[in-house]
C-alpha positions as CSV (number, residue, x, y, z in Angstrom):
1,M,70.1,113.6,41.8
2,N,67.4,115.8,43.9
3,H,65.1,113.8,46.2
4,R,61.8,115.3,47.3
5,I,62.0,113.7,50.7
6,G,65.3,113.4,52.2
7,H,66.5,111.0,55.0
8,A,65.1,111.2,58.4
9,S,67.7,109.1,60.1
10,N,69.3,112.3,61.8
11,G,66.0,113.2,63.1
12,I,65.5,116.2,60.8
13,L,63.2,115.8,57.8
14,S,64.5,117.7,54.9
15,T,63.6,118.2,51.2
16,G,65.9,118.2,48.1
17,S,69.4,116.8,48.3
18,N,70.9,115.4,51.4
19,L,74.1,117.2,50.7
20,G,75.2,118.7,54.0
21,A,72.2,117.5,56.0
22,P,74.1,116.3,58.9
23,S,76.0,119.8,59.4
24,I,72.6,121.5,59.3
25,S,71.0,118.9,61.7
26,R,74.0,119.6,64.2
27,S,73.5,123.2,63.8
28,L,69.8,123.1,64.7
29,R,70.4,120.7,67.6
30,N,73.0,123.0,69.2
31,E,70.8,125.9,68.8
32,W,68.0,124.0,70.5
33,V,70.3,122.9,73.4
34,S,71.5,126.5,73.7
35,T,68.0,127.7,74.0
36,M,66.9,125.2,76.6
37,L,70.1,125.9,78.8
38,F,69.3,129.6,78.7
39,A,65.6,129.0,79.7
40,I,66.8,126.7,82.6
41,L,69.1,129.5,83.7
42,L,66.4,132.1,83.5
43,I,64.0,130.2,85.6
44,T,66.6,129.3,88.3
45,F,67.6,133.0,88.5
46,C,64.0,134.1,88.9
47,A,63.5,131.5,91.5
48,T,66.4,132.7,93.5
49,C,65.3,136.3,93.2
50,R,62.0,135.5,94.6
51,A,63.5,133.5,97.5
52,Q,65.7,136.5,98.4
53,D,62.8,138.8,98.2
54,I,60.5,136.8,100.6
55,P,62.0,137.0,104.3
56,D,62.2,133.8,106.3
57,P,59.6,134.3,109.0
58,T,61.6,131.9,111.4
59,L,64.5,134.4,111.4
60,K,62.4,137.1,113.0
61,P,61.3,136.1,116.5
62,N,58.5,138.2,118.0
63,P,60.3,140.2,120.4
64,L,57.4,140.5,122.9
65,E,57.4,136.6,122.9
66,A,61.3,136.7,123.5
67,L,60.5,138.9,126.5
68,R,57.8,136.5,127.8
69,N,60.3,133.7,127.7
70,F,62.9,135.7,129.7
71,E,60.3,136.4,132.4
72,P,59.9,133.9,135.2
73,P,56.6,132.1,135.8
74,A,54.1,133.8,137.9
75,D,53.6,130.7,140.0
76,E,57.5,129.9,140.2
77,E,58.2,128.7,143.9
78,Y,60.9,130.9,145.9
79,R,64.0,129.2,146.5
80,L,66.1,129.8,149.6
81,G,69.2,131.9,149.5
82,K,72.2,132.9,151.5
83,G,70.9,135.2,154.4
84,D,67.3,134.2,154.4
85,E,65.9,133.7,157.7
86,I,63.5,130.7,158.1
87,T,61.3,129.0,160.7
88,A,61.0,125.1,161.0
89,D,57.8,124.2,162.6
90,F,57.4,120.5,163.8
91,A,53.7,119.3,164.1
92,G,53.1,118.2,167.7
93,R,56.7,119.0,168.7
94,P,56.7,122.8,169.7
95,D,59.8,122.1,171.6
96,L,61.8,121.4,168.4
97,T,60.7,124.6,166.6
98,A,63.7,126.4,165.3
99,K,64.3,129.9,163.8
100,L,67.3,129.7,161.4
101,V,69.5,131.8,159.1
102,V,70.9,130.1,155.7
103,G,74.7,130.9,156.2
104,P,77.0,132.2,153.5
105,D,77.9,128.8,152.5
106,G,74.3,128.1,151.9
107,R,73.9,125.9,154.9
108,I,72.0,125.8,158.4
109,S,72.8,124.1,161.5
110,L,70.8,121.9,163.8
111,P,71.6,120.0,167.0
112,L,72.2,116.2,166.3
113,A,71.6,116.8,162.5
114,G,74.7,119.1,162.0
115,D,75.0,121.2,158.6
116,I,72.2,120.9,156.2
117,V,72.1,122.4,152.8
118,M,69.1,124.9,152.2
119,A,70.4,127.3,149.4
120,G,68.5,126.6,146.3
121,K,65.7,124.7,147.8
122,T,62.0,125.3,148.0
123,R,60.3,125.5,151.3
124,T,59.1,122.1,150.7
125,E,62.4,120.5,149.6
126,A,64.0,122.2,152.7
127,A,61.3,120.7,155.0
128,K,62.3,117.3,153.5
129,A,65.9,117.9,153.9
130,I,65.4,118.5,157.6
131,E,63.3,115.6,158.1
132,A,65.8,113.3,156.4
133,A,68.7,114.8,158.6
134,L,66.7,114.1,161.7
135,A,65.1,110.6,160.8
136,A,68.0,108.9,162.6
137,Y,66.9,110.5,165.8
138,Y,63.0,111.1,165.5
139,T,60.3,109.1,163.8
140,N,57.1,110.4,162.0
141,L,58.1,114.0,161.8
142,S,56.2,116.3,159.9
143,I,58.0,119.7,159.3
144,Q,56.8,123.1,157.7
145,V,59.4,125.7,156.5
146,S,58.4,129.2,156.3
147,V,60.5,132.4,155.3
148,T,60.4,135.1,157.9
149,K,63.0,137.4,156.2
150,Y,63.8,137.4,152.5
151,T,67.3,138.6,152.8
152,A,68.6,136.9,149.7
153,N,65.5,138.0,147.6
154,K,67.4,141.0,146.1
155,V,68.2,142.6,142.7
156,L,70.8,145.2,142.0
157,V,69.9,148.4,140.2
158,L,72.8,150.4,138.5
159,G,73.1,153.5,136.2
160,A,70.9,156.7,135.9
161,V,69.0,156.2,139.2
162,E,68.9,158.1,142.2
163,K,69.9,155.6,144.7
164,P,71.7,152.8,142.7
165,G,72.5,149.8,144.7
166,I,70.6,146.5,146.2
167,V,66.9,146.4,146.5
168,N,65.4,143.8,148.6
169,F,61.9,142.2,148.1
170,D,59.6,140.2,150.3
171,G,57.7,138.9,147.4
172,T,58.5,138.5,143.4
173,P,60.8,141.2,142.3
174,T,59.4,143.3,139.3
175,L,61.2,145.8,136.8
176,L,59.0,148.9,137.8
177,E,59.1,148.2,141.6
178,A,63.0,147.9,141.4
179,L,63.3,151.1,139.3
180,S,60.9,153.1,141.8
181,R,62.6,152.0,144.9
182,A,66.0,152.9,143.4
183,G,64.5,156.3,142.4
184,M,64.1,157.2,138.8
185,Q,65.6,160.6,137.8
186,T,63.3,163.6,137.7
187,A,62.5,166.4,135.4
188,T,64.1,169.7,135.9
189,G,61.7,172.5,136.9
190,P,58.7,172.7,139.3
191,S,56.9,169.6,138.3
192,K,59.8,167.2,139.3
193,A,58.1,164.4,137.5
194,A,59.9,161.1,137.3
195,L,61.5,160.4,133.9
196,I,60.8,157.0,132.5
197,P,63.8,155.4,131.2
198,E,63.8,155.0,127.3
199,R,65.2,151.5,127.8
200,C,67.1,149.4,130.3
201,A,69.1,146.2,130.5
202,I,68.5,143.1,132.6
203,Y,71.6,141.2,133.4
204,R,71.0,137.4,134.6
205,G,73.9,135.4,135.7
206,E,76.9,135.3,133.4
207,N,75.3,134.6,130.0
208,E,72.1,136.7,129.7
209,V,71.0,140.0,128.9
210,V,67.8,141.4,127.5
211,W,67.1,145.0,126.5
212,V,63.7,146.3,127.4
213,E,62.3,149.3,125.5
214,L,60.6,150.5,128.7
215,K,59.0,153.8,127.8
216,S,57.3,152.2,124.5
217,L,56.0,149.3,126.6
218,I,54.6,151.7,129.2
219,D,53.0,154.2,126.7
220,S,51.3,151.1,124.9
221,G,50.0,150.0,128.3
222,N,51.8,146.7,128.0
223,S,52.1,144.7,131.3
224,L,55.4,143.5,130.2
225,A,56.8,146.8,131.3
226,D,56.7,145.5,134.9
227,L,58.1,141.9,134.1
228,R,58.9,139.7,137.0
229,L,62.8,139.6,137.8
230,R,64.6,136.6,139.4
231,R,66.7,137.1,142.5
232,D,70.2,138.4,141.8
233,D,69.1,140.0,138.4
234,V,71.1,143.2,137.6
235,V,69.1,146.2,136.0
236,Y,71.2,148.8,134.3
237,V,69.7,152.1,133.3
238,P,71.9,154.1,130.7
239,N,72.3,157.7,130.6
240,G,70.7,159.3,127.5
241,G,73.9,159.6,125.5
242,E,75.9,156.8,127.1
243,R,77.8,154.5,124.9
244,F,78.6,151.0,126.5
245,V,79.2,147.4,125.8
246,S,77.9,144.4,127.8
247,V,80.7,142.0,129.1
248,L,79.6,138.5,130.0
249,G,81.0,135.1,130.9
250,Q,84.2,134.5,132.8
251,V,84.9,137.9,134.2
252,Q,84.8,139.0,137.9
253,H,81.9,141.6,137.3
254,P,79.8,140.8,134.3
255,G,77.6,143.9,133.3
256,A,77.8,147.2,131.3
257,I,80.8,148.9,130.8
258,P,80.8,152.5,129.5
259,L,83.0,153.1,126.4
260,T,85.3,156.3,126.3
261,A,87.4,157.5,123.4
262,S,90.3,155.5,124.5
263,S,88.2,152.2,125.3
264,T,89.7,149.0,123.9
265,L,88.7,145.3,124.2
266,A,91.4,144.9,126.7
267,S,90.5,147.8,128.7
268,V,86.9,146.9,129.0
269,I,87.6,143.4,130.2
270,A,89.9,145.0,132.8
271,E,87.1,147.2,133.9
272,A,84.9,144.3,134.3
273,G,87.5,142.9,136.7
274,G,89.5,140.7,134.4
275,T,89.0,137.2,133.5
276,T,88.3,134.4,136.1
277,E,90.2,131.1,136.6
278,P,87.5,129.2,134.7
279,A,88.5,131.0,131.7
280,G,91.9,129.2,131.5
281,N,95.3,130.5,130.4
282,K,94.4,131.2,127.0
283,P,90.9,132.6,126.8
284,H,89.4,133.3,123.5
285,I,87.2,136.4,123.5
286,Q,84.0,136.3,121.5
287,I,82.5,139.5,120.1
288,V,78.9,139.5,119.2
289,D,77.1,142.3,117.3
290,P,73.3,141.9,118.0
291,A,72.4,144.5,115.5
292,T,73.9,142.2,112.7
293,G,73.9,138.8,114.2
294,T,77.6,138.6,113.5
295,S,80.4,137.3,115.9
296,R,84.1,137.0,115.9
297,I,86.8,135.4,118.1
298,I,89.7,136.9,119.4
299,S,92.6,135.4,121.3
300,F,93.3,137.2,124.6
301,N,96.9,136.2,124.5
302,D,97.2,137.8,121.1
303,L,95.4,140.8,122.5
304,L,98.1,141.3,125.2
305,N,101.0,140.5,123.0
306,P,102.9,143.7,121.9
307,A,104.3,142.0,118.9
308,K,100.8,141.4,117.4
309,A,100.0,145.2,117.9
310,L,96.3,144.3,118.3
311,E,94.1,147.3,119.3
312,I,90.5,146.3,118.9
313,R,88.0,149.0,119.7
314,P,84.5,147.6,120.8
315,K,81.4,149.2,119.2
316,P,78.6,150.5,121.3
317,G,76.0,147.7,122.0
318,E,78.2,144.8,121.4
319,I,78.5,141.8,123.7
320,I,81.8,140.6,124.9
321,F,81.8,137.0,126.0
322,V,84.6,135.4,127.8
323,P,83.9,131.7,127.6
324,Q,84.8,128.9,130.0
325,S,88.2,127.4,128.9
326,G,87.7,124.8,126.3
327,F,84.3,126.2,124.9
328,Y,85.5,129.0,122.5
329,R,84.1,127.5,119.3
330,A,82.2,129.8,117.1
331,T,78.7,128.0,117.9
332,Y,79.3,128.3,121.7
333,I,78.0,132.1,122.0
334,V,75.0,131.1,120.1
335,E,74.2,128.0,122.5
336,R,75.0,129.8,125.7
337,L,73.5,133.4,124.8
338,S,71.0,132.5,122.2
339,P,71.1,135.9,120.8
340,M,68.2,135.5,118.1
341,I,67.5,131.7,118.1
342,T,66.0,130.7,121.4
343,A,65.0,133.0,124.5
344,G,66.0,136.2,122.4
345,A,68.2,137.0,125.3
346,L,70.2,139.8,123.3
347,I,67.2,141.2,121.5
348,G,66.0,144.8,122.4
349,V,62.5,144.4,123.2
350,G,59.6,147.0,122.5
351,I,56.5,147.3,120.5
352,P,56.6,145.8,117.0
């Protein structure tokens, strides 16, 4: 018997015979589920594409801001260093006035007080240290320390300059003054005009290097071209076609190492003077490519093991970092060098 109105128990309203109704309902339900799944997948795919198309602004730090972070503050107090000549004036006690030199150990020597550490102290901190050392012998002392010769206030300029070497400063060292006093290379011909380097690197300590696109900054009139330096910074000016890597960390002579056709990872570390004692007996060398933000870790022992037959050839611009023993995990290079996250120490800086 045919029915005009079929059963609705399956959620599907049908006419005519209810014969085969369950199978028709299942078919329609499966088709509906498939359609919904396809729609969900399509929406997810489109959202993923949009997310990939829109760059994350947090991954693109302003290079000029990175350079500003690298530059010391204009009002940063000078800290005494080895070889600095100082004068200690005692208010109301001219007989105690002393002219002193900070020794190679960072100390000065005073009668009665003996040795006093001066290296790393500001003038005010140095005066307080002298007062404290003499407190057992004199009361109510008021001391003023002044610097009469800034022997320790120096930077080292290397590479394509006329007079590579140490440049001493009586005030805050700056990049352009350092390069000018080291002698920029001159153009051939009658003009003999000074050639502004396209770029240069500034090495600071064992863990920092910043590239400065110098000519671009000068051409645009940006004051960061003459950024302030810190004592013991190393400025490196490459030749136009020179290929090199930066070797940092626990090596004898951190800095730029030119590459040759036969350069290997082992040879450039050797040219940097080899590893130091803090690197330990089994150093793990970290190689960072600032261009891609990638890094890899190589066991130095494996590198020297003939059985391993490892011959790694560094690429121009890479950073080779020898960490202190026990700090070779993959994140250490980011924490110490901060290539693209904090101060931008490894970012080439110029005009955006």
